[in-house]
C-alpha positions in Angstrom: 128.0 93.8 67.2 125.6 94.0 70.1 122.8 91.5 70.7 119.8 91.4 72.9 117.5 88.8 74.4 115.4 87.1 71.8 112.3 86.6 73.9 110.8 86.0 77.3 112.6 83.3 79.2 111.1 80.0 80.1 111.0 80.6 83.9 108.7 83.7 83.8 106.8 83.7 87.0 109.4 81.9 89.1 113.1 81.5 89.7 114.8 78.4 88.3 114.4 75.5 90.7 112.6 77.5 93.4 111.5 80.9 94.6 108.6 81.9 96.7 106.1 82.7 99.4 107.3 82.1 102.9 104.7 84.2 104.6 105.3 87.7 105.9 101.8 89.2 106.3 102.7 92.8 107.0 102.3 96.1 105.3 105.0 95.4 102.6 106.9 98.6 103.2 109.7 98.5 105.7 110.3 101.3 108.1 114.0 101.1 107.0 113.3 102.0 103.4 114.1 105.7 102.7 115.0 107.7 99.6 118.6 107.9 98.5 119.9 111.0 96.7 122.8 109.1 95.1 122.7 107.9 91.5 125.9 105.9 91.2 129.1 105.3 93.1 131.2 107.1 90.6 128.7 109.9 90.0 130.0 110.3 86.4 127.5 110.7 83.5 123.9 109.7 83.3 122.7 106.5 84.8 120.6 104.3 82.5 118.5 101.8 84.4 116.0 99.2 83.3 112.6 100.8 84.0 111.7 97.8 86.1 114.4 99.0 88.6 113.0 102.5 89.2 115.6 104.9 90.6 117.5 106.9 91.7 120.3 104.6 93.0 121.7 101.7 91.0 120.9 98.3 92.5 123.8 96.6 90.6 126.3 98.9 92.3 127.5 97.2 95.5 128.8 100.6 96.8 125.8 102.7 95.9 124.8 103.1 99.6 128.2 102.8 101.2 128.1 106.4 102.5 124.4 106.4 103.2 123.2 107.4 106.7 119.5 107.1 107.7 117.8 110.2 109.1 118.3 110.7 112.8 115.6 109.7 115.1 113.4 112.5 116.5 114.7 113.8 119.9 111.6 112.8 121.7 111.8 109.3 120.4 115.5 108.8 121.1 115.4 110.4 124.5 118.4 111.9 126.3 120.0 108.6 127.1 118.5 106.4 124.4 116.0 103.5 124.7 117.2 100.8 127.1 120.5 102.5 127.5 122.3 103.9 130.5 123.8 107.4 130.5 126.0 107.8 127.4 124.8 104.5 125.9 123.3 104.3 122.4 119.9 102.9 121.5 119.4 99.2 122.2 122.6 99.1 124.3 122.7 97.2 127.5 123.0 98.9 130.8 126.4 100.6 131.4 127.0 100.0 135.1 129.5 102.8 135.6 127.5 105.0 133.2 129.5 108.1 132.3 131.0 108.0 128.9 129.8 104.5 128.1 129.1 105.0 124.3 127.4 101.7 123.2 126.5 102.0 119.5 123.2 101.0 117.9 122.6 97.3 118.3 125.7 97.1 120.5 126.4 96.5 124.1 127.0 99.4 126.5 130.3 99.5 128.4 130.0 97.5 131.5 132.3 99.7 133.5 134.6 102.7 133.2 134.4 106.1 131.5 134.9 106.2 127.7 133.9 102.6 127.2 133.3 102.1 123.4 131.0 99.0 123.6 131.0 96.0 121.2 128.9 96.3 118.0 127.2 93.0 117.5 125.4 93.6 114.2 126.9 96.3 112.0 124.2 98.1 110.0 124.7 97.7 106.2 122.7 99.4 103.5 122.3 98.5 99.8 120.4 99.8 96.9 117.2 97.7 96.6 114.2 97.7 94.3 111.0 98.3 96.3 107.4 99.2 95.6 106.6 102.9 95.5 104.3 103.7 98.4 100.6 103.7 97.5 101.2 102.8 93.8 100.5 99.1 93.1 102.6 98.7 89.9 105.3 101.3 90.4 108.8 100.6 91.8 111.8 102.7 92.8 115.3 101.9 94.0 116.5 103.2 97.3 119.0 102.6 100.1 117.7 100.0 102.5 118.9 97.6 105.2 120.3 94.4 103.7 121.4 91.0 105.0 124.0 88.3 104.3 122.3 86.3 101.5 124.5 85.7 98.4 123.6 84.1 95.1 120.9 81.4 95.5 120.6 81.9 99.3 117.0 81.5 100.6 115.2 84.8 101.4 111.8 86.2 102.5 112.5 89.7 101.1 115.4 91.5 99.6 116.4 92.7 103.1 117.7 89.2 103.5 120.1 89.6 100.6 123.6 91.2 100.2 124.0 94.5 98.4 123.6 93.9 94.7 121.1 91.1 95.2 117.3 91.0 95.2 114.9 88.4 96.5 112.9 86.7 93.7 110.8 83.5 93.5 107.5 81.7 92.9 105.1 80.0 95.3 107.6 77.7 96.8 110.5 79.8 98.2 112.6 82.8 97.6 116.2 83.1 96.3 118.7 86.0 96.4 119.8 86.7 92.8 122.2 89.4 91.4 120.5 92.5 89.9 121.2 93.3 86.2 119.4 96.7 86.2 122.2 98.6 84.3 123.9 96.0 82.1 122.3 92.8 81.0 125.7 91.4 80.0 127.2 92.0 83.5 125.9 88.6 84.7 128.4 85.8 85.5 129.3 83.3 82.8 126.5 80.7 82.2 123.9 83.0 83.6 121.8 85.6 81.9 119.5 88.6 82.7 115.8 87.7 83.0 112.7 89.1 84.7 111.6 87.4 87.9 108.8 88.2 90.4 110.1 90.2 93.3 109.4 88.8 96.7 108.2 91.2 99.4 105.9 91.2 102.3 102.9 92.1 100.2 103.4 89.2 97.8 104.4 86.8 100.6 101.2 87.6 102.5 99.0 87.2 99.5 100.7 84.1 98.2 100.8 82.3 101.5 98.7 79.1 101.1 97.6 80.0 97.5 100.8 80.4 95.4 99.5 83.6 94.0 102.2 85.9 92.7 100.1 88.0 90.4 100.8 91.2 92.3 104.6 90.7 92.3 106.6 93.4 90.5 109.0 91.9 87.9 112.7 92.8 88.4 115.8 91.9 86.3 118.2 89.5 87.9 120.9 87.0 86.8 119.6 83.4 86.5 121.3 80.2 85.3 121.2 79.4 81.6 120.5 76.0 80.1 123.1 76.3 77.4 121.0 74.4 74.9 121.7 73.6 71.2 120.4 76.1 68.7 119.9 73.1 66.3 117.2 71.6 68.5 113.8 71.8 66.7 110.8 73.8 68.0 108.5 72.5 69.2 110.7 69.6 70.4 109.2 66.4 71.7 111.0 63.5 73.3 113.3 62.7 76.2 116.3 64.1 74.3 114.8 67.6 74.2 116.5 70.3 76.4 113.6 72.7 75.7 110.1 71.4 76.1 106.5 72.8 75.9 106.3 76.3 74.5 110.0 77.0 75.0 112.7 77.0 72.3 116.5 77.3 72.4 117.4 81.0 72.0 120.5 83.2 72.3 120.1 85.4 75.4 123.3 87.4 75.7 126.1 88.8 73.5 128.6 86.1 74.2 126.3 83.5 72.6 124.9 82.0 75.8 121.7 80.1 75.1 118.8 79.0 77.2 115.2 77.7 76.9 112.8 80.6 76.5 109.4 81.3 75.1 110.0 82.9 71.6 108.2 85.9 70.3 106.8 86.3 66.8 109.2 88.8 65.1 110.9 87.7 61.8 113.7 89.3 59.9 113.4 93.1 60.2 110.5 93.0 62.6 110.6 94.5 66.1 111.6 92.3 69.0 110.7 89.9 70.7 111.8 87.5 67.9 110.6 84.1 66.8 112.6 80.9 67.1 115.5 81.0 64.6 115.9 84.8 65.0 117.9 87.0 67.3 117.2 90.5 68.6 119.8 93.1 67.8 120.4 95.4 70.8 121.5 98.1 68.5 118.4 98.2 66.4 115.8 96.3 68.5 115.0 94.4 65.2 115.1 90.7 64.5 117.9 89.1 62.5 117.8 85.6 61.1 120.1 83.0 62.5 121.7 80.5 60.1 124.0 77.4 60.3 127.1 78.3 58.3 127.7 74.9 56.7 124.2 75.1 55.1 124.7 77.0 51.9 121.0 77.4 51.3 120.2 78.5 54.8 119.6 82.2 53.8 118.1 81.7 50.4 119.6 84.4 48.1 121.5 85.9 51.0 124.7 84.8 52.7 125.3 83.2 56.1 127.9 85.4 57.8 129.6 83.8 60.8 129.6 85.8 64.0 132.1 85.3 66.9 129.4 86.2 69.4 127.3 83.2 68.4 128.0 79.5 69.2 130.4 77.7 66.8 128.9 77.1 63.4 126.2 79.7 63.7 125.9 83.1 62.0 123.4 85.7 60.6 121.8 86.0 57.3 122.9 89.1 55.3 122.0 90.3 51.9 124.0 88.7 49.1 
């Protein structure tokens, strides 16, 4: 039986613990972002992506851009010998004193002497599939091959170009964190995490949010975030020091293995469309709300029956017709 998230999570508008604007007041669109023609590493069957991830490549796929090569620079720009390179040296290579055959690669050093010198690549260029704003369209995004960095889960970032393949930069007004994408499968997140929407950090948002904390123009993207693992028996609203979920949040089931977290519930009751109220769960199969029940409580479902479900925490089930 497949389940879906019950409602919006409690951290909407910011990554847990941090996230944010570190100030990059530029155009917001990197010169290194170019369209990718790939749709998946395997290339088999249709690719179904969360619409917040755009397309055509799959941000979750670490190898989506493994074979990607950026367009060659125009001849006039590259020049015969390359910028700052000696004869035979690549762009950004240092001078090859002996010159001939010194093939220094991009961002590498030219051969100091001797024909055929390979040079040392200092910074290998790595591309990954990243979600990015569509040029000239404020609320539209697409996924495409782009330069990426070294940031793994929870590493600080300014933009997604600081994160490893498979990770996007999200956050609020304080900082930015690299978090794993869950564009294709919400249940692909690591244990004790779940798939939630977070504001994407990019140069546009960083520039606007600097000094103000404004993230209103940030596109929301799905990433894996830590779960609270709260108790479904906790009342809502819950008041007091013993409460795991406070304010408008309630303890909800957020993935098919029964993981729970504090999230803002919807209003859907049994049979209604998701998002669902507290005490209900959204079925991924039907996108309808199902009533949760505590199996030891014989009267929990009225005239119906409380059917235990292995996908839910121990002692919990779903109300079914008697």
